[in-house]
C-alpha positions in Angstrom: 12.0 -6.2 13.1 12.4 -5.9 9.4 9.2 -6.4 7.4 8.5 -8.8 4.6 9.4 -7.0 1.3 7.2 -9.4 -0.8 4.1 -7.3 0.0 4.5 -4.9 -3.0 4.6 -7.7 -5.6 1.3 -9.1 -4.3 -0.6 -5.8 -5.0 -2.1 -5.1 -8.4 -1.3 -1.4 -8.5 0.6 1.1 -6.5 -1.3 3.5 -4.3 1.2 6.3 -5.1 3.3 6.8 -8.2 5.8 9.6 -8.4 7.0 9.7 -12.0 10.2 11.6 -12.8 9.3 14.8 -10.9 11.8 17.6 -10.8 11.5 20.6 -8.3 13.5 23.8 -8.3 14.0 26.6 -5.8 15.0 29.4 -8.1 18.2 28.3 -9.8 18.7 25.4 -7.4 17.3 22.0 -8.6 16.2 20.2 -5.4 14.8 17.1 -7.1 15.9 15.7 -10.4 13.6 13.2 -12.2 12.6 11.4 -9.0 10.5 8.2 -9.4 9.1 6.2 -6.5 6.1 3.9 -5.9 4.2 3.0 -2.7 1.9 0.1 -2.6 -1.1 -0.3 -0.3 -0.3 -1.3 3.3 3.5 -0.8 2.8 5.9 1.1 4.9 8.4 2.8 2.5 11.3 4.8 3.7 13.3 7.6 2.1 16.8 7.8 3.6 19.5 10.3 2.9 21.5 13.1 4.5 20.2 16.6 5.3 19.6 18.4 2.0 19.2 15.2 0.0 15.6 16.2 -1.0 13.5 14.0 1.3 11.4 16.9 2.7 11.0 18.5 -0.7 9.8 15.2 -2.1 7.1 14.7 0.6 5.9 18.3 0.3 5.7 18.0 -3.5 3.6 14.8 -3.2 1.2 16.7 -0.9 1.0 19.7 -3.2 2.9 22.3 -1.2 5.3 22.8 -4.1 4.3 21.8 -7.6 6.9 19.9 -9.7 8.3 21.7 -12.7 8.1 18.4 -14.6 6.9 14.9 -14.1 3.7 13.8 -12.4 2.3 12.4 -9.2 -0.5 9.8 -9.3 -2.5 8.8 -6.3 -5.0 5.9 -6.5 -5.0 6.2 -10.3 -5.6 9.9 -10.4 -3.1 12.6 -11.2 -2.7 15.0 -8.2 0.4 17.2 -8.9 -1.8 20.1 -10.0 -4.1 19.9 -7.0 -4.2 22.1 -4.0 -3.0 20.8 -0.6 -6.6 20.9 0.6 -7.8 18.7 -2.2 -5.1 16.2 -1.7 -5.8 16.0 2.0 -9.5 15.4 1.2 -8.4 12.6 -1.2 -6.6 10.8 1.6 -3.0 12.1 1.9 -1.5 13.7 5.0 1.9 14.9 6.1 3.4 15.0 9.6 6.1 17.7 9.0 9.6 17.7 10.5 9.5 19.5 13.8 6.0 18.0 14.6 4.0 21.2 13.7 1.7 21.0 16.7 0.0 24.1 18.0 1.9 24.8 21.1 -0.6 27.0 22.9 -3.5 24.7 22.4 -4.6 21.7 24.4 -3.8 18.1 23.2 -7.5 17.6 22.5 -7.9 20.8 20.5 -4.9 19.8 18.4 -6.5 16.4 17.7 -9.8 18.0 16.8 -8.1 20.3 14.3 -6.9 17.2 12.5 -10.5 16.1 12.0 -11.7 19.2 10.2 -11.8 17.3 6.9 -13.6 14.3 8.4 -16.0 15.6 11.0 -18.5 12.8 10.5 -16.0 10.3 11.9 -14.5 12.6 14.5 -15.6 10.6 17.6 -14.8 7.2 16.1 -11.3 8.4 15.1 -10.7 10.1 18.4 -11.4 6.8 20.2 -9.1 4.9 18.0 -6.3 7.5 18.4 -6.6 7.2 22.2 -6.3 3.4 21.9 -3.1 3.8 20.0 -1.7 6.7 22.1 -3.1 6.2 25.6 -0.8 8.9 26.9 -2.7 11.5 24.9 -6.0 10.6 26.6 -4.2 11.3 29.9 -2.8 14.5 28.6 -5.9 15.6 26.6 -6.4 18.8 28.7 -2.7 19.6 28.8 -1.2 22.5 26.7 0.8 21.0 23.9 4.0 23.0 24.7 4.2 21.3 28.1 4.5 17.8 26.5 7.8 16.0 26.1 9.4 15.7 22.7 8.2 12.2 22.3 4.7 13.1 23.3 4.6 16.0 20.8 5.6 13.6 18.1 2.9 11.2 19.1 0.4 14.1 19.1 1.5 15.1 15.6 1.0 11.6 14.2 -2.3 11.2 16.1 -3.6 14.5 14.7 -2.8 13.3 11.2 -4.7 10.1 11.8 -7.8 12.1 12.8 -8.3 12.8 9.1 -8.4 9.0 8.5 -5.8 9.2 5.8 -5.1 6.5 3.1 -1.4 7.5 3.0 0.4 9.0 5.9 3.7 10.7 5.2 6.0 11.4 8.1 9.1 13.6 7.9 12.0 12.8 10.3 9.9 11.3 13.2 13.0 10.5 15.3 14.6 14.0 15.1 15.8 15.2 18.5 14.3 12.2 20.4 16.1 10.0 22.9 16.8 6.5 21.6 14.2 4.8 23.9 11.5 7.2 22.6 12.6 6.6 19.0 12.0 2.9 19.6 8.5 3.7 20.8 7.7 5.8 17.7 8.8 3.2 15.3 6.9 0.5 17.2 3.8 2.7 16.8 4.4 3.0 13.0 4.6 -0.7 12.7 1.4 -1.1 14.7 -0.4 1.4 12.5 0.9 -0.4 9.4 -0.5 -3.7 10.7 -3.8 -1.9 11.2 -3.9 -1.2 7.5 -2.2 2.2 7.2 0.2 2.9 4.3 3.2 4.9 5.4 5.9 6.9 3.5 8.6 7.9 5.8 11.6 10.3 5.5 14.3 9.5 8.0 18.0 10.0 8.7 18.1 7.1 11.2 18.5 4.6 8.4 19.0 1.6 10.6 15.7 2.1 12.6 13.7 3.1 9.5 14.9 0.2 7.3 14.2 -2.3 10.1 10.5 -1.3 10.2 10.0 -0.7 6.4 9.2 -3.1 3.6 11.3 -1.1 1.0 13.5 1.9 0.8 14.9 4.6 -1.5 18.2 6.3 -1.0 18.3 10.0 -1.9 21.5 11.8 -2.7 21.5 15.5 -3.9 18.0 15.3 -5.3 18.3 11.9 -7.1 17.5 8.3 -6.3 20.9 6.5 -6.0 19.6 3.2 -4.8 16.3 1.4 -4.1 15.1 -2.0 -3.1 13.8 -4.2 -0.3 14.9 -3.2 3.2 17.0 -6.4 3.7 18.9 -5.5 0.5 19.6 -2.0 1.5 20.6 -3.0 5.1 23.3 -5.2 3.6 24.5 -2.9 0.8 28.1 -1.9 1.4 27.5 1.7 0.3 24.5 2.1 2.5 26.4 0.6 5.4 29.3 3.0 5.0 27.2 6.1 4.5 24.2 5.6 6.8 24.7 2.7 9.1 28.1 3.5 10.6 29.7 0.3 9.2 
């Protein structure tokens, strides 16, 4: 069910500000003066086709690729010159497209790797993760490569949560999953948001993503073409035609 988009206006300051960042790969400009904001306890979605710049934007926020211009501010502090490690310690995390789990390791070992920045709270966070993802408790001794696609996606999200992030970024969580599993994944994201987590999501499945998000941004060839509350985007004729099959 679509979330109430009034949440952002009730917050005094954004948690994340991306201010006119540009990113290039050689002579190819992947992002062109992109600006977005994410407020505490929001789900914000980036929608767009393959190659629109969604993955590049998430990786630039984390610090994988520094912007050539513009700035990224997290909780009032500029972070676009920081290392990935420093940004993770500050409370950011990214679940990459393709899950990124360690296939030859057990479920439990994958989860514990996610806690290496937050060892003091390892046991508490593991217990919480098992509450949210009970299937992972059952599979804790199982090798990750033997999990189903949906279980691997759950493991990737759970591993990110082991660091107790303030902002969790997730790249294409529905990619390659059966529709019934996609529903489960988005239900989990809504549950996490209700528990207080702030989520920035990149997703091609615009209908599912907008129905769980408070607000959204539409990316086209490295620029923001449209933004607004999810209800507005779901009813926009251009979004309907391009992304909702209408």
